[in-house]
Structures are given as structure tokens and as C-alpha cells.
N, C-alpha and C positions, 0 to 999 in steps of 0.2 A: 504494500500500500504506500502511495506517495505521501510523504510528510513534509517535504521541503516547502518553506514559505507559509506553513499553516500557523495562524495565530489562534486566538480564542482561548478557551479554558481547557487546561490539561490537569485534571486532578491526579495527585499522587495517592495511590490507593494503599490501604492497610493490609497486613497479612494476618488473617484470623488463625488461631490455633485451637486444637481440641483440648479438653481438660487435661489430657496426659501429655500435652506439649507438641503434638504433631501438627504440621500444616493441615488446616481444615479445608480440603479441596472444595467441598460443597458450599461452605460459607464464603470462601474466596470467590467462587464463580458467581454466587448471588450478589456479592458486593460489587464485583466488576460489572455485571449486567446492569445493576441499579445505577451506577455512576455513568457508564458508557451510554445508557439509555436516556440520559438527561439531555434534552434539546440544547444545542449550543456547545456541548462537549466535543472537542476535536481530536483528543487523544487521551489515553489513560496511561499512567506511569506506574510501574511496579518495581520492586526491589530497590527502593530508595530509602532515605531515612524514615519516611512514614511507614514503609513496609518492613522495618526492622531487619534490613538486609544483612547487617553484620552478624546477626544471630543465625542466619541461614547458611548451610553449607552449599557447596557448588551444585550438588544434585537437587537440593531443595529450590535453589534460585531458578534452575531450569524448569523444575516442576511448576513453579509459580508462573513463569512466562507462558508455559503451555496451557495451563488452566485459564489464564487471563485472555490469551489469544482466542481460545475456543468460546469464551463467554462474551467477549467484546464485539463479536460480529464484524461489522464493517468499520468499526472505530479502531484506528491504529493503536498498538501497544508499544510503549517505549520502556525498555529494560534498563534499570540502573546498573552501572558498573562501578562497584565500590571495592577497591582492592588496594593493598599496601605495597604491591610490587607489580612491575610491568607484565611479567609473564602471566600472573594470575588475571590481571585485567584483560589481557589478550584472550586468555582462555574463556573468560566470562563473555567477552564480546562474541566469540565464535559460538558459544553455547546459545546465546540469545538469538543469534541469526538462525541457527538450526531449529530452535524452538518456535520460530515464526514471528519474532519481534520485528517491528517496522523501523525502529531507531534505537539508539543508545543514549542514556543520560550519563555522561562521564564525570565522575567525581575525582578531584585531585587526591592523591595518596596522603594519608595523615602525616607522613614524614615531612611533607612540604611545609608544614607549620613551623618547622625548625629553621627556616631561613631560605626556602627555595626561591623567594622573591629576588634574592641576589644572584640567582643562577637561572635566568630565563631559558637558557639552553636545555635545562633539565625538564622543564614543563614542555618545551617544544618536542623533545625526543619522546617523552611519555605519550603525549597526545598523538604524535605522528605514528608511533608504533601500534597503538591501539586502533587508530584509524586504518592501518594497513592489515589488521588481523581479520577484518570482515568488510563486507561491502555496504554495511548499514550506515546511514547518516548519523551524525553525532550532535547531541545537545550538550554544550559545555556548561558545567555548573560553576558559576561564579559565586563563591561563598562569601560570608561576611568578612569585613576587614578585621573584626575582633577575633575571628577564628585563626588568623594567620595563614589561611588557605586561599585567600583571594589573589587573583592575578592582577598585576598592575594594568592600568588602562592600555599602556603601550604593548604589554605582553599579550593581553586579550586581543587587541587589534591585529597583532602580528600572527597569532595563532589562527585567527579567522582568515587572514590573508594567505597563509602558507599551507593550511590544511583544508582543502575544498570540501572534505566530508562534514565539516562543521556547518550546520544549517540553522542553528539557533543557540541562544545563550539563556540559561536560567539565571536571572540577575537577582542575587540576594546579598549584594554588598552592604545593604542595610544602612547606608548613610546617603542622604539625598544628593549631596555634592558629588560623591563618587559614582552613584547611580547615573546621574545626568551626564557626567563625563564619559562613562562607558556607553551610554545610549548615543551620544553624539559621535563617538568613535565608530560605533557599528554603522550608524547612518552614513558615515563618510566612506565606507568601504565600497569598492567597485562592484560588488554583488550584494544582493539582499541577504541579511542574516536576521532572523526573527529574534526579537527580544521578548522574553516571557518573564514578567515580574514575579518575584518571590518575596516581596517586601511586605510580610504579613502584618506588620504593625502599622503600615500606611499604604495599603493597597490602592485606595481611592486616589491618593496623591500620586502614586507611582504611575497609575494609568493616565493621569492628567499630563504627566511629562511626555507621554507618547508611546507607551509600551504596546506591543502587539497582542498581548494576552497575559494570562496568569498560569503559572505552574506551581501548585501548592497542595500540601496535605489537607488544607482547609476544604478543598474540593471533595474530599472523601465524605464529608458531612454536609456541606452546603454548596454543592456544585451549581444548583439553580440560582442561588443568590450571586455567585461569582459571575455567572453568565449575564444576569440582569445588570450587574454593576458595569461589566465590560461593555455591554451593548449600549447602556445609557451614556457612558463617557464617549464612546465611539460616535454616537449621533449628536453629541454636544448638549445633551439634556442633563445639566448639572443638578437641577432640582430632583429629578428621578434618581440620579446617582447618589445624591446625599441621602435620600430616603432609603435606598438599599444599604448604603453604608451604615446607617443607624441600626439596621438589623444585624449587620456583620460585626460591629464593634463588640457587643457582648460576647460573641463567640471567640473573637480574637483575644480578648482580655482573659477569658477563661482558659483558653488553650495555651497561649504563648506567654508564659510567665514562669518565674523560678519555682521549682527546679525545672529547667527547660528540657531535661531528658524525659520528662513526663508528657511533653506536648502531644505526641501522637498516641500515647497511652490514654490520654484524656479523650482523644477523638474516638478511640475504640469504646470507651465508656459512653460517649455521646450516642454512638450508633446502637449500643446495647439498650440505652434508655429509649431510643426511638423504635426499638423492636426490629432493628435491621442487622444485628450481629448477635449470634447466640452466646458466645463466650468472649468477654472483653479483655481477658487477662493477657498480658504480654509474656514474652519469654524472659526467664531470669538471665542476667541479674536484675532486670526491671521488675518492679512489683506492681500489683494492682493499686489503683489510686485509693487514697483513704476516703472515709465517709464524708468529710467536710469538702473534699474536692468534688466528689460525686454530686453533692448538693449544689455546689457552685455551677457545675456543668448543667445540671437540670435547670437552674435559674436562668442560665444563659440561653438554653434552648427555648425556654418559655419566652424570654425577652425578644428572641430573634423571630418568633412566630413559627418555628419548626416543630414545636411541641405544644399540643393543647393541654390546658390545665387538667382536663379530665382524662387524658391519655394514660393508658396503662400498658407497659411493655408486654409483649407476648412471651418474654423470657424472664426468668427469676432475676431479682435485683442482684447486682454484683456485691 
């Protein structure tokens, strides 16, 4: 499936587990069908941070891609490549291609946080070798400046220039100034490279800067709201965009707060409360969210209009 140049909403899906810790294929398929079936969703992403990819072994990551591809129908599936060495990243890229993925979401190795910014040749070699491992297009993940894993604007632009497989950037640098610099640099390239915002604390503002869409785990819970926000900004209807943003803010504040390692764990709890996920527990070392967090998530779902006050989940409370 052709994915180059596609903007819009790309939800990063979650990975459900059974009570004994196995990947729950049935729950995963239902989750992907639900998200992919949302009008305006242009692709679904698996095996990213939202999908607890680092807790999955290589075979499980391939399994997740296969299940998602079968469930997503005509909607392209983008497979995360999260690895700490180039050989493993290349192997994951080949696995994803063989399992039917339409593109890769390439994460920088964790070791890059120790100073790879001073060695742009290291990032160039890593990305180039993963690109050569399969014929799939690549979405490059630009992480936050605070993480130490962000590419400089110059490096990002050079990578997009030198590696034709890069068709999009997931922009999560998380600082408006850097975000705008990166956006301008991509727009100045001689070929189009899609920019997908991952600025979860200020999605409305990031779209106003001129993003082509959103790639976020928030879409696993509120894909329809993200579609509405993006479409309102695209047509210049700021009043409608503000109204949608008012519904999104409670969710963002409930999910994206310290400890941040629980962000996607909280989304699982939200889907459980909505009756859309049978078992919300993550894989250890992550733990189920505490009762006060569950109450906060329930309140956010009510405030967003996604949960009715009289709604009772079809699953037992976590």
C-alpha cells in the first residue's frame, strides 16, 4: 500500500496482553479494527512506545504486525523499529516487510542519548543501513530535545536529503522553536516529506504551525477527536478546532504527566473503562495504574465526552 505523502491521523496502537502475559491476538485485532475503522485515519502504527515494543521479543513484534495487517484492511500498517544496534534494527525492518507492513517508524538507538549529536555520521550510517535492509518507506522519529535523542535540524534535513526512503518525520521535539525550525527545514527540501506532529501537550498549536497530521498514542483512545481537530485546522475553522481541543485537553493532562512511563499504560486503562480492551495490564516491569489514576482517567473520559456518566464497562474494573 502506498504511504508516501499521506498526512492525516496515524494512531499509535497499544499491545493488549492476556492475564498470563501473552500477546492477546484477538484483543489486538479488535483494537486495530476499531482504530483503523475511524473515518479520517490514514495509517495505524504498531510496535512503538505505545505498543510496549521493548517488552516484545522479535517473534512477538512480527506477530503483532501480522495481526494488525490482517485487521486493518485497506489502512496501511506502519511497524516501529526500536533497537539498540544496527543489525537488530535491520532484522526488524526485514521482518516487518515480510509480515506485510507498509512502512517503518524508525527510532534512534538509546545509545544516541550519550552524545550522538556530535557525530552526525553515526545517525547517517544507522538510518542508511536500515533503509537498505528493506524496500519499505521510513518515518523518522524525531524525539524530544530533553531525551537527548533528537536530531539537530541540520542533521534531520541532511538525512531526508540523503536517504530517499524517508517519506515522513514524526516530530516530537517538544519545544515550539525547534519544532518550527524542523518544519521549515523539511518544507525547504527539494521533495515533499510529510510532517506528523507528536506534540501531545500542544497538538492544536503544532497543527497551526502547519503540520500535515498527527502520529500519537492518543489516537488509540481518541482517534475521532484527532481527526476532527486536524480537519478543523486544515479548513481554517479555529472556533471548531478550539472546541475539539477543549475535549482533548482533559485526556492529554490525564495521560501525559509524571510518571511518564505510565502514559500508554493509562491509555490501556482508558480503553478498558470504555469497554474496548478486556485486560488493561501492561507487561512488567510496568505495573497497573493505581486506583487514584484510574479515577482521574475516568474523569477525563467523562470530560472529553467519550464516556457517558451512566456507562458501565463490559469488562470487570481493573
